[in-house]
Biopython code that builds the backbone (N, CA, C, O; Angstrom):
import numpy as np
from Bio.PDB.StructureBuilder import StructureBuilder

atoms = [
    (1, "MET", "N", (38.853, 27.379, -26.500)),
    (1, "MET", "CA", (37.665, 27.059, -25.742)),
    (1, "MET", "C", (36.571, 26.502, -26.649)),
    (1, "MET", "O", (35.656, 25.826, -26.179)),
    (2, "GLN", "N", (36.665, 26.784, -27.935)),
    (2, "GLN", "CA", (35.655, 26.280, -28.853)),
    (2, "GLN", "C", (35.762, 24.776, -29.044)),
    (2, "GLN", "O", (34.793, 24.138, -29.455)),
    (3, "ASN", "N", (36.933, 24.194, -28.750)),
    (3, "ASN", "CA", (37.115, 22.756, -28.917)),
    (3, "ASN", "C", (36.619, 21.951, -27.727)),
    (3, "ASN", "O", (36.581, 20.723, -27.796)),
    (4, "ILE", "N", (36.242, 22.604, -26.645)),
    (4, "ILE", "CA", (35.705, 21.889, -25.483)),
    (4, "ILE", "C", (34.255, 21.534, -25.793)),
    (4, "ILE", "O", (33.449, 22.416, -26.088)),
    (5, "PRO", "N", (33.919, 20.243, -25.727)),
    (5, "PRO", "CA", (32.550, 19.825, -26.077)),
    (5, "PRO", "C", (31.504, 20.433, -25.137)),
    (5, "PRO", "O", (31.700, 20.489, -23.923)),
    (6, "GLU", "N", (30.422, 20.873, -25.707)),
    (6, "GLU", "CA", (29.330, 21.462, -24.927)),
    (6, "GLU", "C", (28.667, 20.410, -24.032)),
    (6, "GLU", "O", (28.101, 20.741, -22.991)),
    (7, "ASP", "N", (28.741, 19.141, -24.445)),
    (7, "ASP", "CA", (28.150, 18.056, -23.653)),
    (7, "ASP", "C", (28.761, 17.975, -22.259)),
    (7, "ASP", "O", (28.071, 17.661, -21.289)),
    (8, "VAL", "N", (30.056, 18.260, -22.162)),
    (8, "VAL", "CA", (30.737, 18.206, -20.862)),
    (8, "VAL", "C", (30.163, 19.265, -19.929)),
    (8, "VAL", "O", (29.921, 18.996, -18.752)),
    (9, "TYR", "N", (29.946, 20.464, -20.453)),
    (9, "TYR", "CA", (29.368, 21.535, -19.643)),
    (9, "TYR", "C", (27.925, 21.207, -19.242)),
    (9, "TYR", "O", (27.510, 21.483, -18.117)),
    (10, "GLU", "N", (27.171, 20.622, -20.167)),
    (10, "GLU", "CA", (25.782, 20.262, -19.859)),
    (10, "GLU", "C", (25.725, 19.191, -18.778)),
    (10, "GLU", "O", (24.882, 19.252, -17.883)),
    (11, "ALA", "N", (26.620, 18.212, -18.861)),
    (11, "ALA", "CA", (26.656, 17.153, -17.843)),
    (11, "ALA", "C", (27.034, 17.721, -16.482)),
    (11, "ALA", "O", (26.468, 17.328, -15.463)),
    (12, "ALA", "N", (27.982, 18.637, -16.465)),
    (12, "ALA", "CA", (28.388, 19.257, -15.205)),
    (12, "ALA", "C", (27.259, 20.090, -14.612)),
    (12, "ALA", "O", (27.067, 20.116, -13.396)),
    (13, "GLN", "N", (26.520, 20.763, -15.473)),
    (13, "GLN", "CA", (25.393, 21.570, -14.992)),
    (13, "GLN", "C", (24.307, 20.671, -14.409)),
    (13, "GLN", "O", (23.702, 20.999, -13.389)),
    (14, "LEU", "N", (24.065, 19.539, -15.060)),
    (14, "LEU", "CA", (23.074, 18.591, -14.541)),
    (14, "LEU", "C", (23.526, 17.994, -13.209)),
    (14, "LEU", "O", (22.698, 17.642, -12.368)),
    (15, "ASP", "N", (24.838, 17.883, -13.021)),
    (15, "ASP", "CA", (25.364, 17.358, -11.759)),
    (15, "ASP", "C", (25.356, 18.403, -10.653)),
    (15, "ASP", "O", (25.687, 18.096, -9.508)),
    (16, "GLY", "N", (24.981, 19.637, -10.986)),
    (16, "GLY", "CA", (24.836, 20.668, -9.962)),
    (16, "GLY", "C", (26.019, 21.611, -9.830)),
    (16, "GLY", "O", (26.109, 22.335, -8.838)),
    (17, "MET", "N", (26.914, 21.628, -10.781)),
    (17, "MET", "CA", (28.055, 22.550, -10.721)),
    (17, "MET", "C", (27.613, 23.951, -11.114)),
    (17, "MET", "O", (26.823, 24.132, -12.041)),
    (18, "ASN", "N", (28.139, 24.951, -10.385)),
    (18, "ASN", "CA", (27.882, 26.332, -10.795)),
    (18, "ASN", "C", (28.932, 26.753, -11.821)),
    (18, "ASN", "O", (29.814, 25.967, -12.167)),
    (19, "LYS", "N", (28.838, 27.999, -12.311)),
    (19, "LYS", "CA", (29.746, 28.448, -13.371)),
    (19, "LYS", "C", (31.197, 28.435, -12.922)),
    (19, "LYS", "O", (32.085, 28.059, -13.687)),
    (20, "TRP", "N", (31.439, 28.844, -11.687)),
    (20, "TRP", "CA", (32.817, 28.882, -11.184)),
    (20, "TRP", "C", (33.401, 27.469, -11.110)),
    (20, "TRP", "O", (34.551, 27.265, -11.499)),
    (21, "GLN", "N", (32.652, 26.514, -10.630)),
    (21, "GLN", "CA", (33.121, 25.130, -10.548)),
    (21, "GLN", "C", (33.375, 24.544, -11.933)),
    (21, "GLN", "O", (34.345, 23.811, -12.127)),
    (22, "ARG", "N", (32.516, 24.859, -12.892)),
    (22, "ARG", "CA", (32.737, 24.386, -14.263)),
    (22, "ARG", "C", (34.025, 24.969, -14.838)),
    (22, "ARG", "O", (34.762, 24.279, -15.543)),
    (23, "PHE", "N", (34.294, 26.235, -14.536)),
    (23, "PHE", "CA", (35.526, 26.855, -15.013)),
    (23, "PHE", "C", (36.746, 26.180, -14.389)),
    (23, "PHE", "O", (37.703, 25.858, -15.093)),
    (24, "ILE", "N", (36.718, 25.967, -13.079)),
    (24, "ILE", "CA", (37.867, 25.386, -12.365)),
    (24, "ILE", "C", (38.079, 23.915, -12.733)),
    (24, "ILE", "O", (39.213, 23.506, -12.981)),
    (25, "TYR", "N", (37.028, 23.129, -12.771)),
    (25, "TYR", "CA", (37.165, 21.682, -12.926)),
    (25, "TYR", "C", (37.045, 21.171, -14.359)),
    (25, "TYR", "O", (37.400, 20.024, -14.632)),
    (26, "ILE", "N", (36.556, 21.994, -15.272)),
    (26, "ILE", "CA", (36.410, 21.546, -16.660)),
    (26, "ILE", "C", (37.239, 22.395, -17.614)),
    (26, "ILE", "O", (38.079, 21.870, -18.345)),
    (27, "THR", "N", (37.008, 23.700, -17.609)),
    (27, "THR", "CA", (37.663, 24.565, -18.593)),
    (27, "THR", "C", (39.176, 24.594, -18.412)),
    (27, "THR", "O", (39.914, 24.355, -19.367)),
    (28, "LEU", "N", (39.648, 24.881, -17.203)),
    (28, "LEU", "CA", (41.098, 24.976, -16.989)),
    (28, "LEU", "C", (41.852, 23.683, -17.303)),
    (28, "LEU", "O", (42.867, 23.733, -17.998)),
    (29, "PRO", "N", (41.392, 22.526, -16.818)),
    (29, "PRO", "CA", (42.134, 21.303, -17.160)),
    (29, "PRO", "C", (42.150, 20.990, -18.659)),
    (29, "PRO", "O", (43.148, 20.486, -19.174)),
    (30, "LEU", "N", (41.050, 21.286, -19.362)),
    (30, "LEU", "CA", (41.006, 20.995, -20.789)),
    (30, "LEU", "C", (41.810, 22.010, -21.612)),
    (30, "LEU", "O", (42.171, 21.726, -22.754)),
    (31, "LEU", "N", (42.090, 23.170, -21.054)),
    (31, "LEU", "CA", (42.895, 24.172, -21.740)),
    (31, "LEU", "C", (44.383, 24.089, -21.385)),
    (31, "LEU", "O", (45.189, 24.840, -21.935)),
    (32, "LYS", "N", (44.755, 23.187, -20.475)),
    (32, "LYS", "CA", (46.143, 23.123, -20.014)),
    (32, "LYS", "C", (47.147, 22.886, -21.139)),
    (32, "LYS", "O", (48.152, 23.597, -21.176)),
    (33, "PRO", "N", (46.951, 21.937, -22.061)),
    (33, "PRO", "CA", (47.954, 21.758, -23.120)),
    (33, "PRO", "C", (48.159, 23.005, -23.973)),
    (33, "PRO", "O", (49.291, 23.348, -24.314)),
    (34, "THR", "N", (47.089, 23.670, -24.311)),
    (34, "THR", "CA", (47.202, 24.891, -25.111)),
    (34, "THR", "C", (47.875, 25.993, -24.314)),
    (34, "THR", "O", (48.713, 26.717, -24.851)),
    (35, "SER", "N", (47.527, 26.131, -23.052)),
    (35, "SER", "CA", (48.115, 27.160, -22.210)),
    (35, "SER", "C", (49.607, 26.942, -22.019)),
    (35, "SER", "O", (50.381, 27.898, -22.058)),
    (36, "VAL", "N", (50.017, 25.701, -21.815)),
    (36, "VAL", "CA", (51.437, 25.392, -21.648)),
    (36, "VAL", "C", (52.197, 25.706, -22.929)),
    (36, "VAL", "O", (53.286, 26.278, -22.877)),
    (37, "PHE", "N", (51.641, 25.341, -24.073)),
    (37, "PHE", "CA", (52.296, 25.630, -25.345)),
    (37, "PHE", "C", (52.468, 27.134, -25.555)),
    (37, "PHE", "O", (53.545, 27.586, -25.945)),
    (38, "ILE", "N", (51.429, 27.898, -25.302)),
    (38, "ILE", "CA", (51.503, 29.349, -25.480)),
    (38, "ILE", "C", (52.512, 29.956, -24.514)),
    (38, "ILE", "O", (53.271, 30.845, -24.898)),
    (39, "PHE", "N", (52.532, 29.493, -23.275)),
    (39, "PHE", "CA", (53.480, 30.007, -22.294)),
    (39, "PHE", "C", (54.916, 29.751, -22.724)),
    (39, "PHE", "O", (55.751, 30.652, -22.648)),
    (40, "ILE", "N", (55.218, 28.537, -23.176)),
    (40, "ILE", "CA", (56.588, 28.184, -23.545)),
    (40, "ILE", "C", (57.019, 28.936, -24.800)),
    (40, "ILE", "O", (58.142, 29.438, -24.853)),
    (41, "THR", "N", (56.162, 29.025, -25.806)),
    (41, "THR", "CA", (56.559, 29.736, -27.020)),
    (41, "THR", "C", (56.734, 31.231, -26.754)),
    (41, "THR", "O", (57.616, 31.858, -27.340)),
    (42, "THR", "N", (55.916, 31.806, -25.889)),
    (42, "THR", "CA", (56.086, 33.205, -25.517)),
    (42, "THR", "C", (57.376, 33.408, -24.737)),
    (42, "THR", "O", (58.078, 34.398, -24.942)),
    (43, "LEU", "N", (57.689, 32.482, -23.850)),
    (43, "LEU", "CA", (58.931, 32.558, -23.082)),
    (43, "LEU", "C", (60.150, 32.475, -23.995)),
    (43, "LEU", "O", (61.102, 33.238, -23.827)),
    (44, "ILE", "N", (60.130, 31.567, -24.947)),
    (44, "ILE", "CA", (61.246, 31.442, -25.880)),
    (44, "ILE", "C", (61.356, 32.694, -26.742)),
    (44, "ILE", "O", (62.465, 33.158, -27.007)),
    (45, "SER", "N", (60.240, 33.247, -27.181)),
    (45, "SER", "CA", (60.277, 34.488, -27.962)),
    (45, "SER", "C", (60.843, 35.643, -27.147)),
    (45, "SER", "O", (61.575, 36.479, -27.677)),
    (46, "ALA", "N", (60.511, 35.692, -25.873)),
    (46, "ALA", "CA", (61.056, 36.743, -25.013)),
    (46, "ALA", "C", (62.552, 36.551, -24.815)),
    (46, "ALA", "O", (63.298, 37.528, -24.742)),
    (47, "PHE", "N", (62.998, 35.301, -24.727)),
    (47, "PHE", "CA", (64.426, 35.031, -24.564)),
    (47, "PHE", "C", (65.237, 35.466, -25.774)),
    (47, "PHE", "O", (66.370, 35.921, -25.620)),
    (48, "LYS", "N", (64.689, 35.338, -26.956)),
    (48, "LYS", "CA", (65.462, 35.645, -28.156)),
    (48, "LYS", "C", (65.318, 37.087, -28.623)),
    (48, "LYS", "O", (65.704, 37.413, -29.746)),
    (49, "LEU", "N", (64.774, 37.944, -27.789)),
    (49, "LEU", "CA", (64.599, 39.355, -28.111)),
    (49, "LEU", "C", (65.965, 40.034, -28.243)),
    (49, "LEU", "O", (66.753, 40.010, -27.298)),
    (50, "LEU", "N", (66.252, 40.633, -29.387)),
    (50, "LEU", "CA", (67.540, 41.276, -29.622)),
    (50, "LEU", "C", (67.400, 42.667, -30.217)),
    (50, "LEU", "O", (67.955, 43.623, -29.675)),
    (51, "VAL", "N", (66.685, 42.801, -31.296)),
    (51, "VAL", "CA", (66.699, 44.029, -32.088)),
    (51, "VAL", "C", (66.091, 45.210, -31.331)),
    (51, "VAL", "O", (66.662, 46.300, -31.340)),
    (52, "GLN", "N", (64.955, 45.016, -30.685)),
    (52, "GLN", "CA", (64.276, 46.128, -30.036)),
    (52, "GLN", "C", (65.126, 46.777, -28.943)),
    (52, "GLN", "O", (65.279, 47.998, -28.956)),
    (53, "PRO", "N", (65.689, 46.014, -27.993)),
    (53, "PRO", "CA", (66.538, 46.675, -26.985)),
    (53, "PRO", "C", (67.795, 47.300, -27.588)),
    (53, "PRO", "O", (68.261, 48.338, -27.118)),
    (54, "MET", "N", (68.346, 46.668, -28.628)),
    (54, "MET", "CA", (69.558, 47.205, -29.245)),
    (54, "MET", "C", (69.280, 48.554, -29.897)),
    (54, "MET", "O", (70.049, 49.498, -29.718)),
    (55, "VAL", "N", (68.203, 48.651, -30.641)),
    (55, "VAL", "CA", (67.898, 49.868, -31.378)),
    (55, "VAL", "C", (67.376, 50.973, -30.454)),
    (55, "VAL", "O", (67.760, 52.136, -30.584)),
    (56, "MET", "N", (66.501, 50.597, -29.524)),
    (56, "MET", "CA", (65.817, 51.611, -28.729)),
    (56, "MET", "C", (66.637, 52.113, -27.544)),
    (56, "MET", "O", (66.669, 53.318, -27.292)),
    (57, "THR", "N", (67.300, 51.218, -26.810)),
    (57, "THR", "CA", (67.915, 51.647, -25.544)),
    (57, "THR", "C", (69.365, 51.208, -25.365)),
    (57, "THR", "O", (70.009, 51.628, -24.403)),
    (58, "GLN", "N", (69.894, 50.387, -26.249)),
    (58, "GLN", "CA", (71.242, 49.816, -26.104)),
    (58, "GLN", "C", (71.438, 49.182, -24.722)),
    (58, "GLN", "O", (72.503, 49.322, -24.120)),
    (59, "GLY", "N", (70.440, 48.504, -24.235)),
    (59, "GLY", "CA", (70.521, 47.862, -22.934)),
    (59, "GLY", "C", (69.873, 48.665, -21.832)),
    (59, "GLY", "O", (69.694, 48.171, -20.719)),
    (60, "GLY", "N", (69.525, 49.880, -22.130)),
    (60, "GLY", "CA", (68.754, 50.689, -21.206)),
    (60, "GLY", "C", (69.546, 51.301, -20.073)),
    (60, "GLY", "O", (70.752, 51.087, -19.955)),
    (61, "PRO", "N", (68.869, 52.051, -19.251)),
    (61, "PRO", "CA", (69.549, 52.615, -18.090)),
    (61, "PRO", "C", (69.939, 51.514, -17.111)),
    (61, "PRO", "O", (69.088, 50.771, -16.622)),
    (62, "VAL", "N", (71.210, 51.423, -16.837)),
    (62, "VAL", "CA", (71.784, 50.441, -15.909)),
    (62, "VAL", "C", (71.395, 49.016, -16.313)),
    (62, "VAL", "O", (71.049, 48.204, -15.455)),
    (63, "ASN", "N", (71.449, 48.710, -17.607)),
    (63, "ASN", "CA", (71.167, 47.384, -18.159)),
    (63, "ASN", "C", (69.768, 46.862, -17.826)),
    (63, "ASN", "O", (69.567, 45.650, -17.751)),
    (64, "SER", "N", (68.815, 47.747, -17.629)),
    (64, "SER", "CA", (67.473, 47.300, -17.251)),
    (64, "SER", "C", (66.723, 46.643, -18.411)),
    (64, "SER", "O", (65.785, 45.879, -18.181)),
    (65, "THR", "N", (67.126, 46.930, -19.655)),
    (65, "THR", "CA", (66.481, 46.277, -20.796)),
    (65, "THR", "C", (67.437, 45.335, -21.520)),
    (65, "THR", "O", (67.209, 44.997, -22.681)),
    (66, "MET", "N", (68.488, 44.914, -20.859)),
    (66, "MET", "CA", (69.455, 43.977, -21.437)),
    (66, "MET", "C", (68.849, 42.573, -21.444)),
    (66, "MET", "O", (68.460, 42.053, -20.398)),
    (67, "THR", "N", (68.772, 41.968, -22.624)),
    (67, "THR", "CA", (68.304, 40.588, -22.729)),
    (67, "THR", "C", (69.506, 39.665, -22.862)),
    (67, "THR", "O", (70.626, 40.121, -23.088)),
    (68, "VAL", "N", (69.269, 38.377, -22.720)),
    (68, "VAL", "CA", (70.364, 37.411, -22.796)),
    (68, "VAL", "C", (71.008, 37.432, -24.180)),
    (68, "VAL", "O", (72.234, 37.421, -24.297)),
    (69, "VAL", "N", (70.192, 37.463, -25.215)),
    (69, "VAL", "CA", (70.727, 37.442, -26.570)),
    (69, "VAL", "C", (71.500, 38.727, -26.867)),
    (69, "VAL", "O", (72.544, 38.687, -27.518)),
    (70, "TYR", "N", (70.995, 39.858, -26.396)),
    (70, "TYR", "CA", (71.721, 41.111, -26.597)),
    (70, "TYR", "C", (73.033, 41.102, -25.809)),
    (70, "TYR", "O", (74.042, 41.624, -26.283)),
    (71, "TYR", "N", (73.027, 40.524, -24.631)),
    (71, "TYR", "CA", (74.260, 40.408, -23.845)),
    (71, "TYR", "C", (75.286, 39.530, -24.569)),
    (71, "TYR", "O", (76.473, 39.853, -24.597)),
    (72, "ILE", "N", (74.829, 38.430, -25.150)),
    (72, "ILE", "CA", (75.726, 37.567, -25.931)),
    (72, "ILE", "C", (76.296, 38.341, -27.106)),
    (72, "ILE", "O", (77.496, 38.267, -27.372)),
    (73, "TYR", "N", (75.457, 39.079, -27.809)),
    (73, "TYR", "CA", (75.911, 39.877, -28.952)),
    (73, "TYR", "C", (76.943, 40.919, -28.512)),
    (73, "TYR", "O", (78.003, 41.062, -29.121)),
    (74, "GLN", "N", (76.609, 41.637, -27.448)),
    (74, "GLN", "CA", (77.505, 42.691, -26.983)),
    (74, "GLN", "C", (78.832, 42.116, -26.485)),
    (74, "GLN", "O", (79.888, 42.691, -26.749)),
    (75, "THR", "N", (78.791, 41.007, -25.781)),
    (75, "THR", "CA", (80.015, 40.387, -25.278)),
    (75, "THR", "C", (80.873, 39.873, -26.418)),
    (75, "THR", "O", (82.093, 40.034, -26.403)),
    (76, "GLY", "N", (80.246, 39.260, -27.400)),
    (76, "GLY", "CA", (81.002, 38.671, -28.498)),
    (76, "GLY", "C", (81.542, 39.667, -29.494)),
    (76, "GLY", "O", (82.689, 39.547, -29.924)),
    (77, "PHE", "N", (80.746, 40.645, -29.872)),
    (77, "PHE", "CA", (81.132, 41.546, -30.948)),
    (77, "PHE", "C", (81.681, 42.888, -30.455)),
    (77, "PHE", "O", (82.675, 43.382, -30.987)),
    (78, "THR", "N", (81.046, 43.473, -29.452)),
    (78, "THR", "CA", (81.510, 44.772, -28.970)),
    (78, "THR", "C", (82.719, 44.622, -28.054)),
    (78, "THR", "O", (83.726, 45.309, -28.225)),
    (79, "ASP", "N", (82.613, 43.716, -27.077)),
    (79, "ASP", "CA", (83.705, 43.514, -26.119)),
    (79, "ASP", "C", (84.775, 42.557, -26.643)),
    (79, "ASP", "O", (85.836, 42.425, -26.034)),
    (80, "ARG", "N", (84.507, 41.892, -27.759)),
    (80, "ARG", "CA", (85.423, 40.954, -28.415)),
    (80, "ARG", "C", (85.876, 39.805, -27.498)),
    (80, "ARG", "O", (87.032, 39.384, -27.528)),
    (81, "MET", "N", (84.945, 39.322, -26.697)),
    (81, "MET", "CA", (85.204, 38.140, -25.859)),
    (81, "MET", "C", (84.371, 36.993, -26.423)),
    (81, "MET", "O", (83.353, 36.603, -25.851)),
    (82, "VAL", "N", (84.826, 36.462, -27.553)),
    (82, "VAL", "CA", (84.050, 35.489, -28.313)),
    (82, "VAL", "C", (83.885, 34.175, -27.542)),
    (82, "VAL", "O", (82.809, 33.577, -27.571)),
    (83, "GLY", "N", (84.920, 33.726, -26.864)),
    (83, "GLY", "CA", (84.824, 32.480, -26.110)),
    (83, "GLY", "C", (83.804, 32.565, -24.986)),
    (83, "GLY", "O", (83.016, 31.641, -24.783)),
    (84, "TYR", "N", (83.820, 33.669, -24.259)),
    (84, "TYR", "CA", (82.860, 33.875, -23.185)),
    (84, "TYR", "C", (81.437, 33.955, -23.742)),
    (84, "TYR", "O", (80.511, 33.368, -23.181)),
    (85, "ALA", "N", (81.270, 34.681, -24.841)),
    (85, "ALA", "CA", (79.952, 34.783, -25.478)),
    (85, "ALA", "C", (79.472, 33.421, -25.960)),
    (85, "ALA", "O", (78.285, 33.106, -25.869)),
    (86, "SER", "N", (80.398, 32.614, -26.475)),
    (86, "SER", "CA", (80.030, 31.266, -26.938)),
    (86, "SER", "C", (79.581, 30.391, -25.785)),
    (86, "SER", "O", (78.631, 29.621, -25.927)),
    (87, "SER", "N", (80.246, 30.496, -24.651)),
    (87, "SER", "CA", (79.846, 29.680, -23.502)),
    (87, "SER", "C", (78.486, 30.125, -22.964)),
    (87, "SER", "O", (77.687, 29.289, -22.542)),
    (88, "ILE", "N", (78.218, 31.421, -22.975)),
    (88, "ILE", "CA", (76.898, 31.908, -22.555)),
    (88, "ILE", "C", (75.829, 31.389, -23.521)),
    (88, "ILE", "O", (74.758, 30.954, -23.099)),
    (89, "ALA", "N", (76.133, 31.442, -24.822)),
    (89, "ALA", "CA", (75.173, 30.969, -25.825)),
    (89, "ALA", "C", (74.905, 29.475, -25.670)),
    (89, "ALA", "O", (73.767, 29.031, -25.821)),
    (90, "LEU", "N", (75.936, 28.703, -25.371)),
    (90, "LEU", "CA", (75.759, 27.265, -25.162)),
    (90, "LEU", "C", (74.890, 26.990, -23.939)),
    (90, "LEU", "O", (73.996, 26.144, -23.986)),
    (91, "LEU", "N", (75.147, 27.691, -22.860)),
    (91, "LEU", "CA", (74.335, 27.545, -21.654)),
    (91, "LEU", "C", (72.889, 27.979, -21.916)),
    (91, "LEU", "O", (71.945, 27.332, -21.462)),
    (92, "PHE", "N", (72.730, 29.072, -22.648)),
    (92, "PHE", "CA", (71.400, 29.567, -22.995)),
    (92, "PHE", "C", (70.640, 28.557, -23.845)),
    (92, "PHE", "O", (69.456, 28.309, -23.613)),
    (93, "GLY", "N", (71.317, 27.976, -24.827)),
    (93, "GLY", "CA", (70.687, 26.952, -25.659)),
    (93, "GLY", "C", (70.280, 25.731, -24.856)),
    (93, "GLY", "O", (69.227, 25.142, -25.100)),
    (94, "THR", "N", (71.119, 25.350, -23.893)),
    (94, "THR", "CA", (70.802, 24.220, -23.019)),
    (94, "THR", "C", (69.562, 24.513, -22.179)),
    (94, "THR", "O", (68.702, 23.649, -22.014)),
    (95, "ILE", "N", (69.472, 25.722, -21.652)),
    (95, "ILE", "CA", (68.302, 26.101, -20.846)),
    (95, "ILE", "C", (67.035, 26.073, -21.692)),
    (95, "ILE", "O", (65.998, 25.584, -21.245)),
    (96, "ILE", "N", (67.117, 26.595, -22.908)),
    (96, "ILE", "CA", (65.955, 26.568, -23.810)),
    (96, "ILE", "C", (65.561, 25.120, -24.112)),
    (96, "ILE", "O", (64.375, 24.794, -24.150)),
    (97, "GLY", "N", (66.546, 24.257, -24.326)),
    (97, "GLY", "CA", (66.268, 22.845, -24.571)),
    (97, "GLY", "C", (65.589, 22.180, -23.392)),
    (97, "GLY", "O", (64.656, 21.398, -23.576)),
    (98, "LEU", "N", (66.046, 22.478, -22.173)),
    (98, "LEU", "CA", (65.430, 21.903, -20.974)),
    (98, "LEU", "C", (64.000, 22.404, -20.782)),
    (98, "LEU", "O", (63.119, 21.638, -20.392)),
    (99, "VAL", "N", (63.772, 23.676, -21.054)),
    (99, "VAL", "CA", (62.415, 24.222, -20.956)),
    (99, "VAL", "C", (61.500, 23.541, -21.975)),
    (99, "VAL", "O", (60.349, 23.229, -21.671)),
    (100, "THR", "N", (62.013, 23.315, -23.178)),
    (100, "THR", "CA", (61.231, 22.650, -24.216)),
    (100, "THR", "C", (60.916, 21.207, -23.829)),
    (100, "THR", "O", (59.795, 20.739, -24.030)),
    (101, "LEU", "N", (61.897, 20.504, -23.276)),
    (101, "LEU", "CA", (61.654, 19.128, -22.825)),
    (101, "LEU", "C", (60.623, 19.082, -21.705)),
    (101, "LEU", "O", (59.777, 18.188, -21.678)),
    (102, "ALA", "N", (60.686, 20.034, -20.786)),
    (102, "ALA", "CA", (59.698, 20.092, -19.709)),
    (102, "ALA", "C", (58.298, 20.332, -20.273)),
    (102, "ALA", "O", (57.322, 19.738, -19.817)),
    (103, "GLN", "N", (58.219, 21.206, -21.266)),
    (103, "GLN", "CA", (56.928, 21.477, -21.894)),
    (103, "GLN", "C", (56.384, 20.229, -22.583)),
    (103, "GLN", "O", (55.202, 19.907, -22.464)),
    (104, "ARG", "N", (57.252, 19.538, -23.299)),
    (104, "ARG", "CA", (56.798, 18.322, -23.985)),
    (104, "ARG", "C", (56.348, 17.268, -22.994)),
    (104, "ARG", "O", (55.374, 16.557, -23.242)),
    (105, "LYS", "N", (57.054, 17.156, -21.862)),
    (105, "LYS", "CA", (56.675, 16.176, -20.846)),
    (105, "LYS", "C", (55.324, 16.532, -20.232)),
    (105, "LYS", "O", (54.505, 15.647, -19.984)),
    (106, "MET", "N", (55.085, 17.819, -19.985)),
    (106, "MET", "CA", (53.806, 18.236, -19.408)),
    (106, "MET", "C", (52.657, 17.953, -20.358)),
    (106, "MET", "O", (51.593, 17.505, -19.929)),
    (107, "VAL", "N", (52.858, 18.208, -21.643)),
    (107, "VAL", "CA", (51.803, 17.968, -22.611)),
    (107, "VAL", "C", (51.585, 16.469, -22.793)),
    (107, "VAL", "O", (50.446, 16.024, -22.935)),
    (108, "LYS", "N", (52.665, 15.686, -22.790)),
    (108, "LYS", "CA", (52.519, 14.237, -22.937)),
    (108, "LYS", "C", (51.771, 13.638, -21.759)),
    (108, "LYS", "O", (50.959, 12.732, -21.945)),
    (109, "GLU", "N", (52.025, 14.125, -20.550)),
    (109, "GLU", "CA", (51.297, 13.633, -19.378)),
    (109, "GLU", "C", (49.803, 13.896, -19.518)),
    (109, "GLU", "O", (48.982, 13.065, -19.128)),
    (110, "ASP", "N", (49.449, 15.058, -20.078)),
    (110, "ASP", "CA", (48.033, 15.372, -20.277)),
    (110, "ASP", "C", (47.400, 14.459, -21.310)),
    (110, "ASP", "O", (46.229, 14.103, -21.178)),
    (111, "GLU", "N", (48.153, 14.068, -22.343)),
    (111, "GLU", "CA", (47.607, 13.190, -23.371)),
    (111, "GLU", "C", (47.422, 11.769, -22.843)),
    (111, "GLU", "O", (46.534, 11.049, -23.302)),
    (112, "ASP", "N", (48.249, 11.360, -21.884)),
    (112, "ASP", "CA", (48.150, 10.007, -21.322)),
    (112, "ASP", "C", (46.922, 9.841, -20.437)),
    (112, "ASP", "O", (46.441, 8.721, -20.266)),
    (113, "HIS", "N", (46.408, 10.915, -19.877)),
    (113, "HIS", "CA", (45.274, 10.800, -18.936)),
    (113, "HIS", "C", (43.987, 10.787, -19.651)),
    (113, "HIS", "O", (42.933, 10.696, -19.023)),
]
sb = StructureBuilder()
sb.init_structure("model")
sb.init_model(0)
sb.init_chain("A")
sb.init_seg("    ")
for serial, (resi, resn, name, xyz) in enumerate(atoms, 1):
    if name == "N":
        sb.init_residue(resn, " ", resi, " ")
    sb.init_atom(name, np.array(xyz, "f"), 0.0, 1.0, " ", f" {name:<3s}", serial, name[0])
structure = sb.get_structure()
């Protein structure tokens, strides 16, 4: 929020916008690239979570804390179904790639405007 120029807020105030309108029409649109980046990196970090569920709950009661990466690990090493684990990992990598491409497209659209 520190990178948003104060002049924009002053101009909006002179045009008669209240604080709520300035937040909706100025602050949120100017923070969209940063917000999208933080959302995607947090999502990817959540997807790659492995150690905490493995150490603390081993997937939890009725697999409630089972993550995709832990499932791949368990399928490949514990259940010894390496081919199945590899196909899950490939699909997972593809999904992460598509999410990343969507994020890049959203940020690029904001830079074009």
